[in-house]
N, C-alpha and C positions, 0 to 999 in steps of 0.2 A: 537817519538814525542808525546808530551802532548796535548791532544785534548782541544780545546778552546770550549765555549759554542755552537757556531754555528755547530762545527763538532760533538759534543755530540748529539745535536738534530738530525743531519743527521744520525748518527749511529743508534738512536732509530727508526727513521722513515724507514731506510733500513733493520732493524732486526738484525744488527750486535751486537746491544746491547739491552737487555731487562731489564727494571727497573720496578717491579711490587709490589706495585701501584707506578705509576709515578705522582708526583706532580710538575708541571711547576715552581711553586714558590720556589722549593728548588735548582733549577739550579743556579750555580754561574759562574764567568767568565771562569774557567777552571776546574770545578768540579760539583758534584751533591751532596748536602747534604743528609745524611742518618739518620733515626731517630731510637731511641732505643725501642725495644719490651719490653713487660712486663714480659717475661720469662727469669729467671735467673738460673745459676748453681752455688752453693757456697760449699765451703769445710766444712765438718764437723769440729765442734770445737775440738781442742786438748789441752792437758796440757803441756805447753812448758817446764815445770819443771819435767815431767814424761813421756818421749816419749815411746811409745810402738811399737813393730815391725810393726803393721797394720798402723801406723801413717806415715811411710816412704812412700814418692812418688818415685816409681820406674818406669821409662819410659818403662821398659819391661814387666809391668804388667797393667792390667786393672784399670782405676781410678774410684772411686766411690764418685760422687758429689751429693748435695742434690738439687733438683728442687725447686724453689720458684717462685710464680706468684705475681708480684707487684699489690698492689692495686692502686687506683688512687691517694692515698696519697704518694705513691713513697717507695723507700727503701733507708734506711740510711746506706751508707758505712763507716765503721770505718777506722781511719787512718792506712794505711799500708795494709788494706784488698785488696785481690785479688778475682775476681770472673769473670765467663763468662757470656756473654750476646749476643744478636744478634740484627741485623738490622730489622726493620719492613720490609723492602724491600728485595724482592728475586731478585738476580741480575744474569743474564746470559750473558756470553761473547761468542762470535764466535771465530774461530781459529785465527783471525786477530788482536784480541783485548787482552791486559792485563790490570790489574787495581792495584791500591793501596787504602787502607783505611787509611786516616790521620785524626788525631783529629783536633777539632775546637780550634782556638787560645783562644777563651774566656774560654773554658773548661780547656785547658792547664794551663791557668793563676790561675785556682782555684785548680790545683794540680791534675787533672784527666788525666790519660793516657788511651788511648782506645785500644792499642795493645802493647804486648811485642815482637817486633821484627817481628811479624807475620802478617804484613799488606799487603803481596803480594797476588794477586789473578791471577792464572794462566788462559791462553787462553783456552776456552771450559768449565770453571766452570759454574755451575748452582746450586744455592741454596741460602739461607740466610748466611749472612756473620757473622761468630763468632767473637766476640770481648773480648779481654782479659783485663778487667778494672782493674786499679790499682789506689787507692787513696793515692796520695803522700803528701796530705795536712795534717798538724799535727791535724787538726779538722775533725769531721765528715762531710760527703758529701751526699746531698740528690740527689738521682736519681729519675727522674720522667718518667713514660711510655710516649712514643710519642714524648719526647724531641729530638731535633737535637743532635746527639752524635758524628758525624764525617762527613768526605766528602770522596766521592768516586772520584778519580782521574783515567782517562783512558789514555792508551797509545797504539799507533799503532805500530805493530811489523814490522820488515823489511820484513817479508813475512808470509803467513799463517804458523802456527806451524803444523809440520808433524805429530805429535801425541799430540793432544790437551788433557787437563785434562780430565780424565774419559776414555781414550783409553785403550784397552786391554794391560796388561803388565805393567802398570803404578800402583803405589801405591796411587791411588786417593781416599784416605780414606773418603773424605768430600763431595764427588760428591752428590748433591741432598739433602744436610743436611737441616733439618727443625728446626729452633730454635737454641739455644746454643748447641754446641756439644762438649762433653769432649773429650780429647786427645785420639786418637787411635794409639799412637805411639806403642803399644804393637803388633799391627796386622802386621805380617810379620817381626818382629823384627829380627834384626842381627847386628853384630858388624864385623868389618874389622881387620885384623892384623895390628898392629902397631910395631914400632921399639922396639927392646929389652930394657927393662928397665934397667937403669944403676945399677951397682952392689954397694954393700955397700962401702963407701969410695971414690966413683967417683962422679964427678959432671956430670949433665945432659949437 
């Protein structure tokens, strides 16, 4: 069940949900707006006509992104650029709540995506929410620190999660994260067997 404004306030008052800092003016009918922090992670520039082995992004290996702190003048995202950012707010959910971060419609109409399929937040999570920003606009787009960047939608689970995010045995790579956090997919990396690949001359 998606929480309405009344239930969001009740969840905050009861301690099931913590949003720090909490600004009442950011409360919407069924969400809370979240703001863009000034710290960013960007990919180092590469030459698209001369790829080097170190330019390849391999999920099984650590990623090396460059930290940038926006000035009050903001950061100019180029067309097609992807970077990591985070919310000003630290979000903490108890075992009965899950959440999603979604974009603001006004920013979507400017071509800004706030996440790449990774908007879900598990029950038990605590930390700043990392955002995967992409500029789909054919023109540069100016980000400003402290701007409304998305909205947090809260859901009540059918029951408390038996093993909330951060529990022993789970791969909770981002529990307690502060600021934008690069991918930790390489931690505990593994693959599972798949069906046998088709032999030459056969169809899959």
